[in-house]
TISEPA-726562 format. One record per residue (C-alpha): y, z, x. Coordinates in pm, whole numbers, plus 50000, padded with zeros to 5 digits. Each point is the difference from the previous one (the first is absolute). Example, Ala and Ser with C-alpha at 12.3 -4.5 7.8 and 13.67 -1.06 7.14 Angstrom:
# residues 2
495505078051230503444993450137
END
This chain:
# residues 147
320343568919713496585015349959497744986349727498585025349754496235006050004498584997149646498555034749940499165008849637501925032949995500155002649619502435028950011498405018050296502545015450239497675019050236501414981950304503545010049897499265036850056499935019650324500174968950217502504992250272501494965649929501464984950314502674973449955499784968850217503254980149988498334972650206497684994649701502854998549751500225036849905503355010949861501595028050204502465006749718497135017649819500115038050012498275008850325499875024450288500154991450367497245016850199500175001250378496704993450175499094995550368499814962549928503434998449840501435007549657498124992549679501554994949659497895015649723500585000549627501185033449867497505021449813500495025349727499095036350063496594994549835499234971250242500614971749752501864969550120503715002749924499694967849798497015010049787501155002249640498205009149675498944963549954499084994050367501964984950286503694995849925500514975550289496894978849948501964967550046501335011550339497245023750109499435005550373497574976850178497365027350039500025005649622499554962849939496984996650228498255033549946496644995649829498195032049903496724980849969500154987850358501205034350113496935015449837497764975150179501865004050330498045030950098496465013049954499275027149744499885027750263503494991150123501364998549643498585034549929501395014150323503454985649932499935012549639499195035150126502914999350243502404982749762499055005249636502684975249891497824971350124497345007949738502084983249729500334968250206496274999750081499135004849631502404972249900498564976550261496425008049903500744994749630501424965350073497324987450240498494977649734503244979849998499304988350357497814969850055496915003850219501824980550270503025023349984497705030350029498244985350304503374992050156501225035749948496845014650150500174975950296503605010650053498765035950016497604990550280502734982150195502465028849953497405025150120499184978650303503694998250097500415037649949496955007050217501214977050278503495015949980498475034850036497894988250292503054984750170501995031949942497255021850145499704977550305503774998250050500495037349949497015008250218498225018449718
END
């Protein structure tokens, strides 16, 4: 089972809207939840159903209706760390391409004060490591593909 990250949501449901929630049975996710199977080049993915407006199928008037058995990704998602995971220019670019992300960025920014200084540094360091891996992956791909 995946432990829940303590994020002070206080009724916020921004991350429950317009987001693809992949189910990972190997992390304890329940495949009896309403979901779709999506075929990808890397194999099938199980994703929670969404309503026509993009809301999670399990988002009710009072919030998550499956909070006690939420998927692993829902338990570990932290809008504050997501906000810190990319520089301002990247956040703006992503928000322009996908306006739905704006709500998550605003939620993360509003809750930054609930992170300790150490947690902030850790999130920013993670950004640097993630970018370094992405750059090396792109370099490897270019070399391999002869680009």
